[in-house]
C-alpha positions as CSV (number, residue, x, y, z in Angstrom):
1,M,-121.8,28.6,73.5
2,K,-125.2,28.1,73.1
3,L,-127.7,27.4,75.2
4,V,-130.2,24.0,75.1
5,P,-133.6,24.7,73.2
6,A,-136.4,26.5,75.5
7,V,-137.2,23.3,78.0
8,L,-140.9,21.3,77.8
9,L,-142.9,23.2,80.5
10,L,-145.8,21.2,82.1
11,T,-148.7,22.8,83.9
12,V,-149.1,21.7,87.3
13,W,-151.8,22.0,90.1
14,L,-150.0,22.7,92.9
15,S,-151.1,20.7,96.3
16,S,-152.0,24.4,97.5
17,G,-154.9,24.5,95.5
18,T,-152.7,27.4,93.6
19,V,-153.2,27.4,90.0
20,G,-151.4,29.9,87.5
21,A,-148.0,28.1,88.1
22,Q,-146.1,26.3,85.4
23,T,-142.6,23.7,86.1
24,G,-140.2,22.6,84.0
25,E,-137.5,19.8,83.2
26,P,-134.2,20.7,84.6
27,L,-132.2,23.0,82.0
28,P,-128.2,22.7,81.7
29,L,-126.5,25.8,82.3
30,W,-124.2,24.9,79.4
31,T,-124.7,23.2,76.5
32,G,-122.0,20.5,76.4
33,S,-119.7,20.1,79.4
34,A,-120.1,23.1,81.8
35,P,-116.5,24.8,82.7
36,G,-114.1,23.1,84.9
37,A,-116.5,20.1,84.5
38,L,-114.8,16.5,85.9
39,G,-117.1,14.2,83.8
40,D,-120.4,13.9,82.5
41,K,-122.2,12.4,85.1
42,P,-125.9,14.2,86.3
43,A,-123.5,15.7,89.5
44,D,-121.3,17.3,87.1
45,V,-124.1,19.5,84.8
46,P,-125.6,22.5,86.9
47,T,-128.8,22.9,86.1
48,L,-131.9,25.0,86.8
49,T,-135.3,24.0,87.1
50,P,-138.1,27.0,86.6
51,Y,-141.2,27.4,88.4
52,L,-143.3,29.7,86.1
53,V,-145.9,31.7,87.3
54,K,-148.5,32.8,84.7
55,A,-149.5,36.5,85.0
56,D,-150.7,39.0,82.3
57,R,-146.8,41.5,83.1
58,P,-143.7,40.0,83.5
59,T,-143.0,38.7,87.0
60,A,-140.0,38.9,90.0
61,A,-137.8,35.7,89.8
62,V,-135.6,34.2,92.1
63,V,-132.7,31.8,91.5
64,V,-132.9,29.2,95.0
65,C,-129.8,27.8,96.0
66,P,-130.5,24.9,98.5
67,G,-128.3,24.2,101.4
68,G,-126.2,21.3,102.3
69,G,-123.1,22.0,103.1
70,Y,-121.9,22.4,99.7
71,G,-122.2,18.4,100.1
72,A,-125.3,18.1,99.4
73,L,-128.8,19.9,98.4
74,A,-131.7,19.7,100.4
75,S,-135.1,19.9,98.4
76,H,-137.4,21.4,101.3
77,E,-134.9,24.3,100.5
78,G,-135.3,24.3,96.8
79,H,-138.6,22.8,95.4
80,D,-140.4,23.5,98.9
81,Y,-139.2,27.3,98.3
82,A,-140.3,27.6,94.4
83,L,-143.7,26.4,95.3
84,W,-144.3,29.2,98.1
85,L,-142.2,32.0,95.9
86,N,-144.9,31.0,93.1
87,Q,-147.8,31.6,95.8
88,Q,-146.0,35.4,96.2
89,G,-146.6,35.5,92.3
90,V,-143.1,35.4,91.9
91,S,-141.0,33.0,88.9
92,A,-138.6,30.7,90.8
93,F,-135.7,28.9,89.1
94,V,-134.2,26.1,91.6
95,L,-130.5,25.8,91.2
96,K,-128.5,22.3,91.2
97,Y,-125.0,23.5,91.7
98,R,-121.8,21.5,91.9
99,L,-120.7,20.2,95.0
100,G,-117.6,19.8,96.9
101,S,-118.6,16.1,97.8
102,R,-118.3,15.9,93.8
103,G,-114.5,17.1,94.0
104,Y,-115.7,20.6,93.3
105,R,-113.8,23.7,94.9
106,H,-114.2,27.5,94.3
107,P,-114.8,29.1,91.8
108,V,-117.0,26.5,90.4
109,M,-119.9,27.4,92.6
110,M,-120.1,30.6,92.3
111,G,-119.8,30.1,88.3
112,D,-122.6,28.2,88.9
113,A,-124.7,30.8,90.5
114,Q,-123.6,33.4,88.1
115,R,-124.3,31.5,85.3
116,A,-128.1,31.1,86.6
117,I,-128.6,34.6,86.6
118,R,-127.1,35.6,83.2
119,V,-129.7,32.5,82.1
120,V,-132.5,33.8,83.5
121,R,-132.6,37.1,82.1
122,H,-131.5,36.1,78.6
123,R,-134.7,34.2,78.6
124,A,-136.4,36.9,80.4
125,G,-138.7,37.4,77.9
126,N,-139.7,33.5,77.0
127,W,-140.3,33.2,80.6
128,N,-141.9,36.4,81.2
129,V,-139.5,37.7,83.9
130,D,-138.8,41.1,84.5
131,P,-135.1,41.3,84.1
132,A,-134.7,44.1,86.4
133,R,-136.4,42.3,89.4
134,I,-133.8,39.1,89.5
135,G,-132.9,37.9,92.6
136,I,-130.9,34.7,94.5
137,M,-132.3,32.8,97.4
138,G,-130.2,30.5,99.3
139,S,-130.1,28.9,103.1
140,S,-127.3,27.6,104.9
141,A,-124.0,27.0,102.7
142,G,-126.9,27.7,99.7
143,G,-126.5,31.1,101.5
144,H,-123.2,31.5,101.2
145,L,-123.8,30.9,97.5
146,A,-126.1,33.5,97.7
147,S,-124.4,36.0,99.5
148,T,-121.2,35.3,97.5
149,A,-123.7,36.5,94.1
150,V,-124.8,39.3,96.1
151,T,-121.3,40.6,97.0
152,H,-119.0,38.7,93.3
153,Y,-120.3,39.9,90.2
154,D,-119.5,41.8,86.8
155,A,-121.4,43.4,84.4
156,G,-121.0,40.8,81.6
157,D,-118.5,40.8,78.4
158,N,-119.6,42.4,75.5
159,Q,-117.2,40.8,73.6
160,A,-118.5,37.0,74.5
161,A,-119.5,34.7,71.5
162,D,-122.2,33.1,74.1
163,P,-125.2,35.8,74.2
164,V,-125.6,34.7,77.9
165,D,-122.2,35.8,78.8
166,R,-122.7,39.6,77.5
167,L,-124.9,39.7,80.5
168,G,-124.1,41.2,84.0
169,C,-124.3,38.7,87.0
170,R,-125.5,40.9,89.5
171,P,-128.8,39.9,91.4
172,D,-131.7,42.7,92.3
173,F,-131.9,41.3,95.7
174,G,-130.9,38.4,98.2
175,I,-132.5,36.3,100.1
176,L,-129.7,35.0,102.9
177,C,-131.8,32.2,105.4
178,Y,-130.0,31.0,108.1
179,A,-126.9,31.4,106.1
180,V,-123.2,30.3,106.0
181,I,-121.4,34.0,105.3
182,S,-118.1,33.9,106.7
183,M,-115.0,31.6,106.1
184,G,-113.1,32.8,109.1
185,E,-114.0,32.6,112.9
186,H,-117.6,32.0,112.4
187,T,-117.8,29.7,109.4
188,H,-119.7,26.0,109.3
189,Q,-116.4,24.3,109.0
190,G,-118.2,21.6,106.9
191,S,-118.9,24.4,104.4
192,R,-115.9,25.7,104.2
193,R,-114.1,22.4,103.8
194,N,-116.2,21.2,101.1
195,L,-116.0,24.7,99.1
196,L,-112.1,25.6,99.6
197,G,-110.4,22.3,100.8
198,E,-108.5,21.2,103.5
199,D,-105.8,23.9,104.0
200,P,-107.3,27.3,101.8
201,D,-105.1,30.0,101.3
202,P,-106.0,32.6,103.9
203,A,-106.2,35.1,100.8
204,L,-108.9,33.1,99.5
205,V,-110.7,32.7,102.8
206,A,-110.9,36.1,103.2
207,L,-112.2,36.8,100.1
208,L,-115.0,34.3,100.5
209,S,-116.0,35.9,104.1
210,N,-118.6,37.6,102.0
211,E,-119.2,40.0,105.2
212,T,-116.2,41.7,104.7
213,Q,-116.8,41.9,100.6
214,V,-119.9,44.3,101.0
215,T,-119.9,47.9,99.1
216,K,-122.5,50.2,98.3
217,D,-123.5,48.4,95.2
218,T,-124.6,45.6,97.0
219,P,-128.3,44.6,96.0
220,P,-131.0,44.7,99.1
221,C,-131.3,42.0,101.2
222,F,-133.8,40.3,103.4
223,I,-131.9,38.1,106.2
224,W,-133.1,35.6,108.8
225,H,-131.6,33.6,111.2
226,T,-132.7,32.1,114.6
227,W,-131.2,32.4,118.3
228,E,-131.4,28.7,118.8
229,D,-129.1,27.6,115.7
230,K,-126.3,25.7,116.7
231,A,-125.1,24.4,113.3
232,V,-124.4,27.7,111.8
233,K,-123.6,31.5,113.8
234,L,-126.0,34.0,114.3
235,E,-123.0,36.1,113.7
236,N,-122.9,35.4,110.1
237,S,-126.2,37.1,109.9
238,L,-125.5,39.8,112.3
239,Q,-122.3,40.6,110.7
240,F,-123.5,40.9,107.4
241,A,-126.3,43.1,108.4
242,A,-123.7,45.3,110.1
243,A,-121.5,45.5,106.9
244,L,-125.0,46.5,104.9
245,Q,-125.7,49.0,107.6
246,R,-122.1,50.7,107.0
247,A,-122.1,50.8,103.4
248,G,-125.9,52.3,103.3
249,V,-127.4,49.1,101.5
250,P,-131.3,48.8,102.6
251,F,-131.9,45.0,104.2
252,D,-134.2,43.7,106.8
253,L,-133.0,41.7,109.4
254,H,-134.7,39.1,111.6
255,V,-133.8,37.1,114.2
256,Y,-136.2,34.3,115.8
257,E,-135.6,32.8,119.1
258,K,-136.7,29.4,118.1
259,G,-135.8,26.9,115.6
260,R,-133.0,24.8,114.7
261,H,-130.6,24.6,111.8
262,G,-132.4,24.0,108.5
263,I,-135.9,24.3,109.5
264,G,-137.2,25.9,106.1
265,L,-140.6,26.6,106.1
266,M,-141.5,24.0,108.6
267,D,-144.3,23.2,106.3
268,Q,-146.0,21.6,103.3
269,P,-147.8,23.0,101.0
270,P,-150.1,24.8,100.8
271,F,-148.0,26.5,103.7
272,A,-151.0,27.8,106.2
273,N,-148.8,26.8,109.1
274,A,-145.6,28.2,107.7
275,H,-142.8,29.5,110.1
276,P,-143.8,33.6,110.4
277,W,-140.0,34.8,108.0
278,S,-142.0,33.7,105.3
279,R,-145.0,36.2,106.2
280,D,-142.0,38.6,106.9
281,L,-140.2,38.4,103.3
282,A,-143.7,38.6,101.5
283,F,-144.3,42.1,103.3
284,W,-140.2,42.7,102.1
285,F,-141.5,42.1,98.7
286,K,-144.4,44.3,98.4
287,E,-142.4,46.8,100.5
288,R,-139.5,46.9,98.0
289,G,-141.9,46.6,94.8
290,I,-140.6,43.7,94.1
291,V,-144.5,42.5,93.7
292,A,-147.3,44.3,93.4
293,P,-150.1,43.9,95.6
294,G,-152.4,41.5,95.1
295,A,-149.9,39.7,92.8
296,A,-149.9,36.4,94.3
297,S,-151.4,33.9,92.9
298,T,-155.2,33.1,93.8
299,P,-156.7,29.6,94.5
């Protein structure tokens, strides 16, 4: 399959006063019907919406997976995150993945996330993105999808007719925000039901309990949660971090006492009062060389 022509990008002036960023129209991940499509309505067409940073050198990029229990997509965990990432000098791509509320089940969602990473890597030159600095970020059930992407990936198929499928889908880093990670004891039941159905095979539950799927090749991760979260148990983040530690994979783990589930940035552009996780993530970006010091867009 071939990708549709490059999307028309429109320069936007972010409400923060930040300049040098562009956003574009949603780009379908596949030409024609996506694999496993149940129809041809907008909900059946997974897309990426680019938020590109204008820079002299290729930038890091993040595929953003909004949360919503695999039943909806939360804009404040997609669009708002993308604007914040642009402020850090990082290009963002908000993924509209297919949902259990529309009749989809695993592996469709995983396939959408993997395809998104391949598409960004394939178009890295067009989008001024470094193909070796492409991460994935997700919140709540979107965090489960991101944790799936960092633990379930392949190197691509060099015999594929579609050049996108020849590329690997391993993210170079992951960002997990109050993420659903387990499908077992500590899962979020609504997310599990939308992803796996009412009575899933125990083998599938184990496979998608991503704290059990970490290896030494899992990419570095930034993980945060709140102690007060009553919807998604803190154990999801703690157990994933423990698995990374056992495997020798670097990570940053932050547990904040205050904060309900789904808080996102807790602010609107220009994000002057954003939750402290955003400052910690910006610091981690620089510490790991994902962005260079001083790389953030300036007003």
